[in-house]
Residue frames as a rotation matrix with the C-alpha (Angstrom) as fourth column:
MET 1
0.580 0.815 0.000 0.00
0.815 -0.580 0.000 0.00
0.000 0.000 -1.000 0.00
LYS 2
-0.615 -0.726 0.307 1.39
0.729 -0.672 -0.129 3.38
0.300 0.144 0.943 -1.03
THR 3
0.326 0.730 -0.601 0.24
0.913 -0.408 0.000 6.55
-0.245 -0.549 -0.799 0.68
CYS 4
-0.535 -0.409 0.739 0.12
0.581 -0.813 -0.029 10.29
0.613 0.414 0.673 0.03
ALA 5
0.015 0.507 -0.862 -0.75
0.873 -0.428 -0.236 13.20
-0.488 -0.749 -0.448 2.28
PHE 6
0.185 0.152 0.971 -1.78
0.718 -0.696 -0.028 16.70
0.671 0.702 -0.238 1.29
THR 7
-0.046 -0.111 -0.993 -0.78
0.773 -0.633 0.035 20.08
-0.632 -0.766 0.115 2.62
GLY 8
-0.377 -0.094 0.921 -1.28
0.780 -0.569 0.261 23.57
0.499 0.817 0.288 1.34
HIS 9
-0.993 -0.110 0.038 -2.18
0.082 -0.894 -0.440 27.11
0.082 -0.434 0.897 2.08
ARG 10
-0.243 0.934 -0.260 -5.49
0.697 -0.019 -0.717 28.43
-0.675 -0.356 -0.647 3.34
PRO 11
0.358 0.482 0.800 -7.59
0.927 -0.284 -0.244 30.60
0.109 0.829 -0.549 1.01
GLN 12
0.906 0.027 -0.423 -6.42
0.166 -0.941 0.294 33.84
-0.390 -0.337 -0.857 2.63
ARG 13
0.029 -0.998 -0.062 -2.90
0.104 -0.058 0.993 33.19
-0.994 -0.035 0.102 1.33
PHE 14
-0.338 -0.097 0.936 -3.97
0.891 0.287 0.351 33.02
-0.302 0.953 -0.010 -2.32
SER 15
-0.991 -0.073 -0.112 -4.48
0.028 -0.932 0.361 36.09
-0.131 0.354 0.926 -4.51
PHE 16
-0.537 0.841 -0.068 -8.06
-0.143 -0.011 0.990 34.93
0.831 0.542 0.126 -5.20
GLY 17
-0.633 0.261 0.729 -8.92
-0.774 -0.191 -0.604 34.34
-0.019 -0.946 0.323 -1.54
PHE 18
-0.492 0.543 0.680 -12.14
-0.119 0.732 -0.671 32.38
-0.862 -0.411 -0.295 -1.16
ASN 19
0.332 0.626 -0.706 -13.20
-0.785 -0.231 -0.575 32.83
-0.523 0.745 0.414 -4.81
GLU 20
-0.254 -0.434 0.864 -12.87
-0.018 0.896 0.444 29.27
-0.967 0.097 -0.235 -6.09
ASP 21
0.713 0.525 0.465 -14.39
0.485 0.110 -0.868 30.32
-0.507 0.844 -0.176 -9.43
ASP 22
0.536 -0.614 -0.580 -11.25
-0.635 -0.745 0.202 32.37
-0.556 0.260 -0.789 -10.11
GLU 23
0.822 -0.223 -0.524 -9.23
-0.380 0.471 -0.796 31.01
0.424 0.853 0.302 -13.04
LYS 24
-0.208 -0.967 0.145 -6.07
-0.767 0.069 -0.638 30.71
0.608 -0.244 -0.756 -10.91
CYS 25
-0.217 0.224 0.950 -7.89
-0.811 0.501 -0.303 28.53
-0.544 -0.836 0.073 -8.37
GLN 26
0.824 0.565 0.022 -9.27
-0.430 0.651 -0.626 26.39
-0.368 0.507 0.780 -11.18
GLN 27
0.479 -0.736 -0.479 -5.76
-0.543 0.181 -0.820 26.00
0.690 0.653 -0.313 -12.61
ILE 28
-0.452 -0.623 0.638 -4.34
-0.885 0.228 -0.405 24.93
0.107 -0.748 -0.655 -9.24
ASN 29
0.186 0.622 0.761 -7.10
-0.634 0.668 -0.390 22.33
-0.751 -0.410 0.519 -8.95
ARG 30
0.905 0.120 -0.407 -6.38
-0.411 0.485 -0.772 20.99
0.105 0.866 0.488 -12.45
VAL 31
-0.009 -0.982 -0.189 -2.67
-0.669 0.147 -0.729 20.63
0.743 0.120 -0.658 -11.65
MET 32
-0.399 -0.072 0.914 -3.53
-0.857 0.382 -0.345 18.93
-0.325 -0.921 -0.214 -8.37
GLU 33
0.626 0.715 0.311 -5.84
-0.528 0.682 -0.505 16.50
-0.574 0.152 0.805 -10.16
GLU 34
0.661 -0.466 -0.589 -3.13
-0.493 0.322 -0.808 15.66
0.566 0.824 -0.017 -12.70
ARG 35
-0.402 -0.884 0.240 -0.62
-0.756 0.172 -0.631 14.94
0.517 -0.436 -0.737 -9.94
ILE 36
-0.152 0.417 0.896 -3.09
-0.781 0.505 -0.367 12.86
-0.605 -0.756 0.250 -7.91
ALA 37
0.863 0.464 -0.197 -3.93
-0.475 0.615 -0.629 10.83
-0.171 0.637 0.752 -11.03
GLU 38
0.246 -0.868 -0.431 -0.20
-0.574 0.228 -0.787 10.25
0.781 0.440 -0.442 -11.60
LEU 39
-0.531 -0.414 0.739 0.16
-0.847 0.249 -0.469 9.07
0.010 -0.875 -0.484 -8.00
ILE 40
0.400 0.748 0.530 -2.73
-0.653 0.638 -0.407 6.65
-0.643 -0.184 0.743 -8.45
HIS 41
0.872 -0.103 -0.479 -1.10
-0.371 0.500 -0.783 5.26
0.320 0.860 0.398 -11.58
ALA 42
-0.170 -0.986 -0.003 2.13
-0.628 0.110 -0.770 4.89
0.759 -0.129 -0.638 -9.57
GLY 43
-0.302 0.106 -0.947 0.26
0.367 0.930 -0.013 2.69
0.880 -0.351 -0.320 -7.08
VAL 44
-0.974 0.025 0.226 -0.82
-0.209 -0.480 -0.852 5.13
0.087 -0.877 0.473 -4.38
THR 45
-0.415 0.858 -0.302 -4.07
0.534 0.498 0.683 3.92
0.737 0.122 -0.665 -2.83
ASP 46
0.303 0.511 -0.804 -4.46
0.953 -0.150 0.263 5.86
0.013 -0.846 -0.533 0.42
PHE 47
-0.313 -0.300 0.901 -4.70
0.397 -0.903 -0.163 9.64
0.863 0.307 0.401 0.52
TYR 48
-0.136 0.152 -0.979 -4.58
0.985 -0.082 -0.149 11.63
-0.103 -0.985 -0.138 3.76
THR 49
-0.133 0.159 0.978 -6.14
0.318 -0.928 0.194 15.05
0.939 0.337 0.073 4.19
GLY 50
-0.852 -0.207 -0.482 -6.05
0.521 -0.240 -0.819 17.35
0.054 -0.949 0.312 7.20
MET 51
-0.027 0.985 0.168 -9.39
0.972 -0.013 0.236 18.86
0.235 0.170 -0.957 6.08
ALA 52
-0.413 -0.132 -0.901 -8.33
0.416 -0.907 -0.058 22.49
-0.810 -0.399 0.430 6.47
LEU 53
0.727 0.630 -0.274 -9.86
0.106 -0.497 -0.861 25.11
-0.679 0.596 -0.428 4.21
GLY 54
0.311 -0.597 -0.740 -8.14
-0.864 -0.501 0.041 25.55
-0.395 0.627 -0.672 0.86
ALA 55
-0.258 -0.550 -0.794 -5.78
-0.893 0.450 -0.022 22.99
0.370 0.703 -0.608 -0.61
ASP 56
-0.904 -0.051 0.425 -6.67
-0.276 0.828 -0.487 20.21
-0.327 -0.558 -0.763 1.86
THR 57
-0.029 0.990 0.135 -10.34
-0.205 0.126 -0.971 20.46
-0.978 -0.056 0.199 0.95
TRP 58
0.352 0.127 -0.927 -9.67
-0.914 -0.164 -0.370 20.69
-0.199 0.978 0.059 -2.79
ALA 59
-0.639 -0.676 -0.367 -7.45
-0.726 0.687 -0.002 17.60
0.254 0.266 -0.930 -2.68
ALA 60
-0.719 0.439 0.538 -10.07
-0.110 0.692 -0.713 15.65
-0.686 -0.572 -0.450 -0.73
GLU 61
0.326 0.910 -0.257 -12.74
-0.416 -0.106 -0.903 16.51
-0.849 0.401 0.344 -3.28
ILE 62
0.058 -0.390 -0.919 -10.45
-0.992 0.082 -0.098 15.52
0.114 0.917 -0.382 -6.15
VAL 63
-0.912 -0.394 0.115 -9.77
-0.409 0.897 -0.168 12.13
-0.037 -0.201 -0.979 -4.56
LEU 64
-0.340 0.865 0.369 -13.51
-0.060 0.372 -0.926 11.60
-0.939 -0.337 -0.074 -4.03
ASP 65
0.452 0.483 -0.750 -14.17
-0.740 -0.266 -0.617 12.48
-0.498 0.834 0.237 -7.69
LEU 66
-0.243 -0.666 -0.705 -11.45
-0.926 0.376 -0.036 10.05
0.290 0.644 -0.708 -8.85
LYS 67
-0.591 0.053 0.805 -12.94
-0.474 0.785 -0.400 7.18
-0.653 -0.618 -0.439 -6.82
ASP 68
0.553 0.829 -0.080 -15.43
-0.521 0.269 -0.810 6.56
-0.650 0.490 0.581 -9.64
LYS 69
0.614 -0.408 -0.676 -12.59
-0.649 0.227 -0.726 5.69
0.450 0.884 -0.126 -12.02
HIS 70
-0.400 -0.845 -0.356 -10.39
-0.268 0.479 -0.836 4.16
0.877 -0.239 -0.418 -9.31
PRO 71
0.586 0.798 0.143 -12.60
-0.358 0.096 0.929 2.42
0.727 -0.595 0.342 -6.73
GLY 72
0.453 -0.468 -0.759 -9.57
0.695 0.719 -0.029 1.02
0.559 -0.514 0.650 -4.91
ILE 73
-0.558 -0.692 0.458 -8.37
0.234 -0.661 -0.713 4.38
0.796 -0.291 0.531 -3.61
ARG 74
0.239 0.579 -0.779 -9.21
0.932 0.088 0.352 5.58
0.273 -0.810 -0.519 -0.12
LEU 75
-0.064 -0.186 0.980 -9.57
-0.066 -0.979 -0.191 9.00
0.996 -0.077 0.050 1.48
ILE 76
0.118 -0.019 -0.993 -8.54
0.931 0.350 0.104 9.29
0.345 -0.937 0.059 5.10
ALA 77
0.455 0.094 0.886 -9.15
-0.072 -0.987 0.142 12.44
0.888 -0.129 -0.442 7.13
ALA 78
-0.214 -0.549 -0.808 -6.87
0.907 0.194 -0.373 13.36
0.362 -0.813 0.457 10.02
LEU 79
0.539 0.545 0.643 -8.54
0.249 -0.832 0.496 16.04
0.805 -0.107 -0.584 12.10
PRO 80
-0.503 -0.820 0.275 -6.49
-0.015 -0.310 -0.951 18.08
0.864 -0.482 0.144 14.57
HIS 81
-0.956 0.294 0.017 -9.40
-0.016 0.007 -1.000 18.37
-0.294 -0.956 -0.002 17.02
GLU 82
-0.434 0.861 0.265 -13.15
0.826 0.498 -0.266 17.80
-0.361 0.104 -0.927 17.14
GLY 83
0.442 0.713 -0.544 -14.08
0.507 -0.699 -0.505 21.46
-0.740 -0.053 -0.670 16.67
GLN 84
-0.569 -0.791 0.223 -11.91
0.639 -0.254 0.726 22.25
-0.518 0.556 0.650 13.65
ALA 85
-0.629 0.359 0.689 -14.86
0.585 -0.365 0.724 23.68
0.511 0.859 0.020 11.70
ASN 86
-0.105 0.668 -0.737 -16.65
0.960 -0.125 -0.249 25.39
-0.258 -0.734 -0.628 14.61
ASP 87
-0.091 0.007 -0.996 -15.80
0.196 -0.980 -0.025 28.94
-0.976 -0.198 0.088 13.54
TRP 88
-0.936 -0.228 0.267 -16.31
0.280 -0.027 0.960 28.40
-0.212 0.973 0.089 9.82
THR 89
-0.555 0.783 -0.282 -19.29
-0.828 -0.552 0.096 29.66
-0.081 0.287 0.954 7.84
GLU 90
0.196 0.731 0.654 -22.34
-0.508 0.646 -0.570 27.43
-0.839 -0.221 0.498 7.52
LYS 91
0.845 0.101 -0.525 -21.49
-0.531 0.268 -0.803 26.72
0.059 0.958 0.281 3.87
GLN 92
-0.117 -0.974 -0.195 -17.91
-0.820 0.206 -0.535 25.77
0.561 0.097 -0.822 4.78
ARG 93
-0.499 -0.014 0.867 -19.13
-0.718 0.567 -0.404 23.47
-0.486 -0.823 -0.293 7.56
GLU 94
0.608 0.773 0.179 -21.64
-0.490 0.544 -0.681 21.76
-0.624 0.326 0.710 5.25
ARG 95
0.599 -0.478 -0.642 -18.87
-0.624 0.224 -0.749 21.11
0.502 0.849 -0.164 2.73
TYR 96
-0.425 -0.824 0.374 -16.54
-0.856 0.233 -0.461 19.85
0.293 -0.516 -0.805 5.48
PHE 97
-0.299 0.365 0.882 -19.04
-0.595 0.651 -0.471 17.43
-0.746 -0.666 0.023 7.01
GLY 98
0.774 0.559 -0.297 -20.15
-0.556 0.374 -0.742 16.29
-0.304 0.740 0.600 3.55
ILE 99
0.187 -0.810 -0.555 -16.58
-0.705 0.283 -0.651 15.30
0.685 0.513 -0.518 2.73
LEU 100
-0.589 -0.442 0.677 -16.12
-0.805 0.397 -0.441 13.61
-0.074 -0.805 -0.589 6.11
GLU 101
0.305 0.802 0.514 -19.20
-0.635 0.574 -0.518 11.45
-0.710 -0.168 0.684 5.45
LEU 102
0.914 0.063 -0.401 -17.56
-0.384 0.451 -0.806 10.17
0.130 0.890 0.436 2.27
CYS 103
-0.055 -0.993 0.102 -14.15
-0.969 0.028 -0.246 9.46
0.242 -0.113 -0.964 3.81
ASP 104
0.252 0.046 -0.967 -13.13
-0.115 0.993 0.017 5.84
0.961 0.107 0.256 4.21
GLU 105
0.118 -0.277 -0.954 -11.66
0.941 0.338 0.018 6.64
0.318 -0.899 0.300 7.61
VAL 106
0.447 -0.005 0.895 -11.62
-0.144 -0.987 0.066 9.64
0.883 -0.158 -0.442 9.96
THR 107
0.006 -0.521 -0.853 -9.09
0.920 0.337 -0.199 10.03
0.391 -0.784 0.482 12.76
THR 108
0.709 0.190 0.679 -9.51
-0.076 -0.937 0.341 12.82
0.701 -0.293 -0.650 15.29
LEU 109
-0.134 -0.941 -0.311 -6.26
0.344 0.250 -0.905 13.45
0.929 -0.228 0.290 17.12
GLN 110
-0.962 -0.151 -0.227 -7.56
0.263 -0.302 -0.916 15.53
0.070 -0.941 0.330 20.04
THR 111
-0.068 0.988 -0.138 -10.92
0.997 0.062 -0.049 16.40
-0.039 -0.141 -0.989 21.54
LYS 112
0.795 0.356 -0.492 -10.12
0.415 -0.910 0.012 20.08
-0.443 -0.214 -0.871 22.10
TYR 113
0.726 -0.532 0.436 -8.00
0.145 -0.501 -0.853 22.71
0.672 0.682 -0.287 20.42
THR 114
0.600 -0.660 -0.451 -4.48
0.503 -0.126 0.855 23.17
-0.621 -0.740 0.256 21.77
PRO 115
0.546 -0.425 -0.722 -1.78
-0.570 -0.820 0.052 25.50
-0.614 0.383 -0.690 20.47
SER 116
-0.515 -0.856 -0.032 0.12
-0.643 0.362 0.675 22.51
-0.566 0.368 -0.737 19.04
CYS 117
0.079 0.605 0.793 -2.75
0.008 0.795 -0.607 20.46
-0.997 0.054 0.057 17.60
MET 118
0.878 0.230 -0.420 -2.36
-0.386 -0.177 -0.905 21.69
-0.283 0.957 -0.067 14.02
PHE 119
0.000 -0.958 -0.288 1.35
-0.989 0.043 -0.140 20.83
0.147 0.285 -0.947 14.02
GLU 120
-0.485 -0.109 0.868 0.56
-0.454 0.879 -0.143 17.43
-0.747 -0.464 -0.476 15.54
ARG 121
0.604 0.748 0.275 -1.96
-0.047 0.378 -0.925 16.83
-0.796 0.546 0.263 12.74
ASN 122
0.699 -0.387 -0.602 0.64
-0.713 -0.303 -0.633 17.83
0.062 0.871 -0.487 10.14
ARG 123
-0.431 -0.869 0.242 3.21
-0.890 0.454 0.048 15.45
-0.152 -0.195 -0.969 11.62
TYR 124
-0.092 0.505 0.859 0.58
-0.190 0.838 -0.512 12.69
-0.978 -0.210 0.019 11.66
LEU 125
0.850 0.443 -0.287 -0.08
-0.323 0.006 -0.946 13.24
-0.417 0.897 0.148 7.95
VAL 126
0.277 -0.841 -0.465 3.62
-0.905 -0.066 -0.420 13.05
0.322 0.537 -0.779 7.04
ASP 127
-0.479 -0.497 0.724 4.25
-0.767 0.638 -0.070 10.09
-0.427 -0.589 -0.687 9.36
HIS 128
0.071 0.620 0.781 1.54
-0.016 0.784 -0.621 8.11
-0.997 0.031 0.065 7.54
ALA 129
0.925 0.342 -0.166 2.59
-0.126 -0.138 -0.982 8.99
-0.359 0.929 -0.085 3.99
GLU 130
0.137 -0.869 0.476 5.32
0.819 0.370 0.439 8.11
-0.558 0.329 0.762 1.53
TYR 131
-0.461 -0.176 0.870 4.44
0.753 -0.597 0.278 11.12
0.470 0.783 0.407 -0.63
LEU 132
-0.158 0.446 -0.881 3.51
0.570 -0.687 -0.450 14.67
-0.806 -0.573 -0.146 0.26
LEU 133
-0.223 0.197 0.955 1.64
0.873 -0.396 0.286 16.76
0.434 0.897 -0.083 -2.29
ALA 134
-0.197 0.017 -0.980 1.96
0.731 -0.664 -0.158 20.40
-0.654 -0.748 0.119 -1.28
VAL 135
0.449 0.274 0.851 0.41
0.691 -0.710 -0.136 23.57
0.567 0.649 -0.508 -2.71
TYR 136
0.495 -0.482 -0.722 3.20
0.703 -0.266 0.660 25.74
-0.510 -0.835 0.207 -1.40
ASP 137
0.957 -0.048 0.286 4.55
0.142 -0.783 -0.606 29.17
0.253 0.620 -0.743 -2.32
GLY 138
0.191 -0.976 -0.103 7.97
0.574 0.196 -0.795 28.61
0.796 0.092 0.598 -0.75
GLY 139
0.371 0.005 0.928 7.42
-0.533 -0.818 0.217 30.89
0.760 -0.575 -0.301 2.25
GLU 140
-0.561 -0.746 -0.358 9.26
-0.080 0.479 -0.874 30.09
0.824 -0.462 -0.329 5.46
LYS 141
-0.872 0.290 0.395 6.38
-0.447 -0.142 -0.883 30.57
-0.200 -0.946 0.254 7.92
GLY 142
0.007 0.996 -0.092 3.14
-1.000 0.007 -0.003 28.75
-0.002 0.092 0.996 8.55
GLY 143
0.318 0.266 0.910 1.78
-0.498 0.864 -0.078 25.24
-0.807 -0.428 0.407 8.72
THR 144
0.999 0.043 -0.015 2.50
-0.034 0.489 -0.872 24.36
-0.030 0.871 0.490 5.10
ALA 145
0.339 -0.940 0.027 6.15
-0.665 -0.260 -0.701 25.41
0.666 0.219 -0.713 5.41
TYR 146
-0.088 -0.318 0.944 6.42
-0.939 0.342 0.028 23.42
-0.332 -0.884 -0.329 8.64
THR 147
0.644 0.454 0.616 4.90
-0.280 0.889 -0.362 20.34
-0.712 0.061 0.700 7.01
VAL 148
0.896 -0.386 -0.218 7.16
-0.162 0.172 -0.972 20.48
0.413 0.906 0.091 3.95
LYS 149
0.026 -0.931 0.364 10.20
-0.875 -0.198 -0.442 20.89
0.484 -0.307 -0.820 6.19
TYR 150
0.054 0.069 0.996 9.11
-0.773 0.634 -0.002 17.96
-0.632 -0.770 0.088 8.36
ALA 151
0.923 0.330 0.200 8.54
-0.118 0.736 -0.667 15.82
-0.367 0.592 0.718 5.26
LYS 152
0.554 -0.806 -0.208 12.08
-0.478 -0.104 -0.872 16.64
0.681 0.583 -0.443 4.08
GLU 153
-0.187 -0.612 0.768 13.46
-0.982 0.105 -0.156 15.60
0.014 -0.784 -0.621 7.46
LYS 154
0.182 0.382 0.906 11.52
-0.455 0.849 -0.267 12.32
-0.872 -0.364 0.329 7.17
ARG 155
-0.774 -0.620 -0.131 12.82
-0.350 0.246 0.904 11.83
-0.528 0.745 -0.407 3.61
ARG 156
0.126 0.893 0.432 9.39
0.331 0.373 -0.867 11.70
-0.935 0.252 -0.248 2.02
ASN 157
-0.617 -0.151 0.772 8.82
0.787 -0.111 0.607 12.10
-0.006 0.982 0.188 -1.70
ILE 158
-0.163 0.510 -0.844 7.61
0.364 -0.764 -0.532 15.69
-0.917 -0.394 -0.061 -1.98
ILE 159
-0.374 0.189 0.908 5.69
0.895 -0.184 0.407 17.14
0.244 0.965 -0.100 -4.89
ILE 160
-0.403 0.175 -0.898 5.30
0.432 -0.829 -0.355 20.91
-0.807 -0.531 0.258 -4.70
ILE 161
0.053 0.486 0.872 2.84
0.952 -0.287 0.102 22.89
0.300 0.825 -0.478 -6.78
ASP 162
-0.867 -0.334 -0.370 3.69
0.420 -0.890 -0.181 26.59
-0.268 -0.312 0.911 -6.76
PRO 163
0.027 0.999 -0.031 0.30
0.811 -0.040 -0.584 28.36
-0.585 -0.009 -0.811 -6.57
ASP 164
0.243 0.013 -0.970 1.62
-0.222 -0.972 -0.069 31.45
-0.944 0.233 -0.233 -8.37
THR 165
-0.375 -0.524 -0.764 3.43
-0.854 -0.124 0.505 29.86
-0.360 0.842 -0.401 -11.32
LEU 166
0.743 0.665 0.073 1.81
-0.633 0.734 -0.247 26.37
-0.218 0.137 0.966 -11.29
ALA 167
-0.045 -0.843 -0.536 5.33
-0.751 0.382 -0.538 24.94
0.658 0.378 -0.651 -11.60
VAL 168
0.949 0.304 0.084 5.63
-0.294 0.756 0.584 21.42
0.114 -0.579 0.807 -10.19
THR 169
-0.019 -0.999 -0.050 8.86
-0.764 0.046 -0.643 20.40
0.644 0.026 -0.764 -8.46
């Protein structure tokens, strides 16, 4: 069994913000879908998402869409704490819980928020994956930067999609 985890920036970090109809957002999603399809063809069956807004959610939805063509793949959610979506809009929460219902497995790491729970979730994702697919602008701060750095330390195969240029490295 081969595994891949996702990480990426939240909508606020992108030039288009929460506007997923923006052409740049659509392009990022197309590149993500291409890379996920390549991973499936390389034998990856289990995909881990942290279910944060932005890239995590997009990746989860792509995996769910690809399950029709590839029924052997699985989507596994790793939630940092039970209330991750508590402060989100109603629409965001509906999307979140809709995805969770379709996951093959959901792991909740903590019952309550703690200052370290997001980092613990990110380490969990990397620890359970051979590959890390990151939508990452190369910045040195934030959860995505931390996760990419941790994946490098753990010698994971890292695929980075630059959200500005769409370059894949």
